[in-house]
N, C-alpha and C positions, 0 to 999 in steps of 0.2 A: 393431503397425506400428512400424517404425523411424522415427527422426526424419528420415532422409534421404528416406524415401518418404512422409512425412506430406504431405497436400495443402497447397498454399500458397493462402491466401485471394486471391480476385480483386482485383487492383489494389494488392496489397501492395508497398510500396517500403521498401527498407532505408535508414534515415536515418543510422545510425552503426554501425560495427563496432569490435571490439577493446576494448569496454567490459569492465570487470572485475566481472561479476555485477551488471548494472544493475537498478534498481528505482525506485520513487517518482517516476514521470514527472509533470512539470507543463508543459503547453503554454502558453507565455507569449504575450501579444498581439502581440509583435514577431516571432513566427514561430520563435523559438528554443525549445528544450525543455530544461528542467532535469531531470537524473536524479541519483540517487545511484549510486555504484559501491561496493558493499558490501565487496568484497574489496580494493579500493584505498583505502578509507577516505575517499572524497572526495564532495563535492557538485560536480557537473560540469554544464556547459552544452553542448548540441549546437547548433551554428550551421553551416548549409550543409555538413553532413557532418563538420565539425571538432569535436573534443572539447576544451573548455577547462575547466581546474579553477577553480572558484569559491572553494572553501575546502577545506583539508585537515583533516578532522574526526577521523581516527583511529577506532578501534573498528569499528563496523559501522553506518554510516548507512543507514537503511531507508526508511520512508515519509516523505513530505514534503508540505507545503502552504503556500500563501501566507497570511500573517496580516494583521490589520487595520492594522499599522504598516508594511506593505510588505516586511517581512523574510520569509525562508523558514524555516519551522519544521520541524525534522527529528527523527524518532524514531531514536535511536542505540541499537542493540541490544547494543553492547559487543563485537561481533566473533564470529567463528567459527574453528574449525579448517577448513582448506581441503584438498580433494583434487582433483587433476587426472587425468581419465581421457579418453583419446582426444581430447585437445585441449579438453576442456570442464571448467569449474570447478563443483564441488559443495560446498555448505556442510555442516558437520558439528557436532561437539560444541562445548561451551564451550571457549574457548582457554586455554592456560596463562597468558597475560598478561591475562586478562579482569579488568577493573577496574569493572564495573557498567554498567548502562544509564542513559540520560539523554535529556532533551528539550533540544534546542539551537535557537537562533534565529540565522540567518545574514543579514548584510547583503550582498545580491547585488552591490552596487557596490564595496564595500571588502573583502569576504571576512571581516569581523570576526565572531567567534563568541561568543555568550553562552550559558552553560549555565543553563537556567531551573529544571530539576527533575532531581534524581537519586534522590529518595525521595518517599514519600507518608506523612506523619506517622510518620517513622522507619523505614518499611518500604522497603528499597532497591528501585528499579526494576530489573528483571532483563533484559528484552529488549524495550523499546518497539519497536513494529512499524509501525503505520499510524495515520493522523491525519486528522481532518476538522474544519473550523471551522463553527460555526453562525452564524446571522445577527446574533447579539449580540457576536461576537468571542471567545467562549470556544471551547475545542476538546475534542473527544473523542479518546482514543487507546487502542490496545490494547497490552497487554504480553504478548508471546508466550512469554516465559520463555526459559530455557536448558536444553539437554539435556546430560546427562553419561552415562557408560557404563552406569550402572544406575539412573538416576533422572532425573526431569523436573520442572521447577517447576510449582506451581499458581499461576495468575495470573488477572488480571481486566481490566476496562475502567475507564478513568479519565476524569474531566472536570477541566479546568484553565483558569485565567485566563492570557491571553497576556502579562501583565506579570510573571508569576512569583510572584504573591501568594497563589494558592489552588489546591490540588489535592485531589481526593477520589476514592477508589475507589468507583465506583457499582455495579458488577456484579462479583460474585465468588461462587464460582469458575467458571472456564471452562476448556475443554480446548484450550489452545494458540490463544487468540484472535489473529486476524491481520487480514484486511481489515475496514474500517469505513466506513460511509457513512450519510447522512441521506436520508430521503424528501423529495420536493419540498416538502411542507408542514412538514417538520421535526417531524412528530408521531410518527415511528418512527425508531429507530436500528437499522441492519443490522450484524451482526457475523458474520464467517466464522470457524469453527473448522477449523483445517487438517486434522489427522489424521482426525477423524470425517467430514470432507467435508460440512459442513452450514452453512446460514446461518440465524441467528436474527433475528427482528424483535422489538424491544423497544418497547413503547408509552412515549411520553414525555409528561410533564405540563408541560414547560417546559425551558429551558436547564439542562442538567446534572441534570434530575430525571426519574427513571424511575418509571413506575406499577408498583408492586410486584405481582408475580404475573401481569402481562400481557405474555406473550411467546409467540411461535409460530414454528414452523419453516416456512420457505419450501419449496414443492414443488420437489423436486430431480429430476434425471434418474437413471436406473439406472446401475449399473456402478461399478467402483472408480476413485475419483479423490480428490484432496485439493484444498482451496481455499486461495488466497493472498489478494492484495489486490484491491480492487474500485473501481468507479466506478458512478454511478447515471445512467441516461439520462433525458431530458426527460419520458418517459412513466412514469417510476418503476421501470423495469426495473433489476434489480440485476445488473450485469455483473461477474462474478467470474473473475479469473485462475485457471486450473485446472491443477493439477499431475498428473503421471503420464500421462494421455492428451493433455495439452498443448493448451490453447486458451482460449477465453473462453466461459463458461457464463452465459447471461442467465436469471435467475430472476424470475418475476412475483409481486409481492406479492398480486395478485388471484387467483392460483392457476392462471393459464393455463399451458399446457405449456412446459417449459424449452426454450431454444434453445442450440445449441452451434456455435461457429466454431472449427475446428481450426487450430492454429498449428504451425510446424515447429520446436518446441522443447518437450520434455516439461516443462521448468521455465519455462512462461509465467507470469510472476509479477505483472504489474500492467498497468493500462490507465488512460488518461485521454483526455479529449476536447479538441479544439482545432480551429483552422482556421475556414473560413467556416461559419457557422451551427452551429458545434461538431459537425460531421458527419464529422470525421476522428478515427479512433481511433489513439492512439499506444500501442504495446504493447512491454513489455520482455521479451525472450527471453534469459533470464539465463545459462544454461550456455554458450550460443553467443556471448554478449557483444554482442547486437544491440538496437538500438532500431529498430522498424519502424512504418510508418504505413499505414493502409488506410481506404477509405471505409466508413462505418458506416450501417446501415439507418435508424437513428433518431438525432436530435441528442442530444448529451450534456446533462445538467443543468448549468446555469451554477453555478459554484462561488462561494461568498462570498469577497469580497476579491480575486477574480481576474477573473471574467467579468461581474460585476455593474456 
């Protein structure tokens, strides 16, 4: 099915166009939506259809989340080579000007940027991708790595302190870890691997602590697809942005059959929840440069330091 003939979800509204490969949406309480524009290298804000640059980060800003100090924490993947086909942008290999990945904190009021982490115990971060804060103020993030013509990085999942004082690689190795989220009780960590198109649930013993040997695959739907970033709904459903067939796949940790909402972009890359009762889904359609909103069947899970 071509993107032009892909079904449009009922009630979908376009919030912004002309974005340069948007990702990392955050629906703020004031009704605006923060996004990154990976190809533009910016953290941007969508307000009433207008796009305002909050901070020029360079590289490739990717996943984003609000932290305990009110700043926006950004996974910067270091950038991509870009290809334009039929008016759509597509990311590619590690760029010639690649200078490494990093975790940044941005003051939304002033645009001031602080680099918190660029390595973990001497191992450089390669392509930080997605991020989630737990209720103690620490955060988990994935490193998706970078791809070159004949090789791809082996990477993992990290836990870090918001003040820049501590970082640890907790899970290694993984195959292109991308989306990340926490269960409502914060006793499981969900991680999507892009190319295999699968989501793992890792049992947690506490903040930043994984129970060794306790992981399981969430039941997926059949067919070829890849997984990108995610959000968790209030009932614990893992809503994963889905590449290739383009949409949002909701996987149930309890093993219930998966659900799929198709979207009109094969590179549907991320989702967050906002609005009244957190029942509006904001979705990034990246190759077509759009942020869209649509009513969702279940409320989203309130995020630490944003909705609580």
